[in-house]
Structure formats: C-alpha cells, structure tokens
C-alpha positions as CSV (number, residue, x, y, z in Angstrom):
1,M,99.7,62.8,75.8
2,A,98.5,66.8,74.7
3,F,95.8,67.6,71.7
4,L,96.9,69.0,68.4
5,K,94.7,71.8,67.6
6,P,94.8,74.8,65.8
7,I,92.6,77.7,68.1
8,E,93.2,81.7,68.6
9,I,93.9,83.3,71.8
10,G,91.6,86.3,72.3
11,R,90.7,87.6,69.2
12,T,94.9,88.8,68.5
13,G,96.1,86.7,66.0
14,L,98.4,84.5,68.2
15,V,97.4,80.9,67.6
16,A,98.0,77.8,70.5
17,G,98.5,74.2,69.0
18,Y,99.5,72.3,71.2
19,W,97.6,71.4,74.7
20,R,98.5,69.8,77.1
21,L,96.5,69.3,80.7
22,T,98.3,71.2,83.3
23,H,96.7,71.8,86.5
24,S,93.5,69.9,87.9
25,Q,91.6,69.8,91.3
26,T,89.6,67.6,93.4
27,D,86.7,69.6,95.2
28,H,85.0,65.7,97.2
29,V,83.2,68.2,98.8
30,A,81.4,69.7,96.2
31,Q,82.0,66.7,94.2
32,V,84.0,68.7,91.1
33,I,86.4,68.8,89.4
34,E,88.6,71.7,87.8
35,F,91.4,71.0,85.2
36,R,93.0,73.4,82.2
37,F,94.6,72.7,79.5
38,C,97.7,75.2,78.7
39,G,98.3,75.9,75.0
40,Y,102.0,75.9,73.0
41,P,102.4,77.7,69.6
42,D,103.6,73.8,68.6
43,K,104.5,71.1,70.8
44,D,108.6,72.5,70.3
45,A,107.7,74.9,72.4
46,R,106.8,73.4,75.1
47,D,109.5,71.0,75.0
48,A,111.7,74.5,75.1
49,G,109.7,75.1,78.8
50,K,108.3,78.2,76.8
51,A,105.7,79.6,78.7
52,P,102.6,78.9,78.1
53,L,99.2,81.2,75.8
54,P,96.8,81.3,77.6
55,S,94.6,77.7,78.9
56,I,91.3,77.1,78.4
57,G,89.4,75.7,82.2
58,F,86.8,72.9,83.4
59,R,84.6,71.9,86.1
60,L,82.4,69.3,85.8
61,A,80.8,67.1,88.0
62,P,81.4,63.4,88.1
63,T,77.6,62.5,86.1
64,E,79.4,64.8,83.2
65,L,83.0,62.9,83.0
66,G,81.1,59.3,82.7
67,L,81.4,58.2,87.1
68,T,79.5,57.7,89.6
69,S,82.4,59.0,92.0
70,L,85.9,61.6,91.7
71,H,87.8,59.1,92.9
72,A,87.9,57.1,89.9
73,V,89.4,60.6,87.9
74,T,92.1,59.7,85.8
75,T,93.8,61.7,82.7
76,A,92.6,60.1,80.3
77,T,89.1,60.8,81.7
78,L,90.5,64.0,81.7
79,Y,91.1,64.3,78.0
80,A,88.0,62.5,76.7
81,A,86.0,64.7,78.6
82,A,88.1,68.1,77.5
83,R,86.6,66.0,74.2
84,Q,83.2,66.1,74.5
85,Q,82.0,69.0,77.3
86,P,81.6,72.3,76.5
87,A,84.3,75.0,78.7
88,D,84.4,77.1,81.3
89,D,83.1,79.3,78.2
90,G,80.9,77.0,76.9
91,I,83.0,75.7,73.8
92,T,83.8,72.5,73.1
93,W,86.8,73.4,72.1
94,F,88.5,69.5,71.6
95,A,85.8,67.8,69.9
96,D,88.0,66.8,66.4
97,A,90.8,68.0,68.5
98,I,94.6,65.5,67.0
99,D,95.7,62.9,69.8
100,C,99.6,63.4,69.9
C-alpha cells in the first residue's frame, strides 16, 4: 500500500511522488500514535532501496482515528487518517492522493 502524490520537499525543487507508511509508534499511556510517511521520487526508487526524502509525520489520538482504543489501529487506519487529518505541520497532504 502506498500513495501517489507529488509533493515538493521543503521548497527545494525536489519532488517526492511515491509515499509509504514507514514508521509508527503507539504510546498507550499518552493515548497517541505517531506515524510517518516517507517520500521517494517514484516507486522504482523505493524498490531499488534508495534512501527516502524527508518524511511527513502525524501524531493522533484514537478519537482522531475514529477509534475508541489504540489497540484497534491497523495500517489501513493510518492511511485513511493521513487522507483526512492534518500532519504535524498542519497540512492535510494526502486528501487527493491516489492509492497504489
């Protein structure tokens, strides 16, 4: 599972077009999950094992994921949340991303 969405990285002129979930960490005491999407120029770069471009991070509570407990979080839940919720920088980057 991944997203196709061209996003310029930090006003550098470099564009990541292929985004995949790479990290998640659940803090049950604080009741949050932190997760990151790493970007690559394209799927071929990812498949070739190239290093990712800077990532986009999220920190959400279960209610923001539409859940009552963090124990029910799935990968699909995090992809859906990334489409609907703003990232740490306040931008909802993946609302119009294409699934691949």
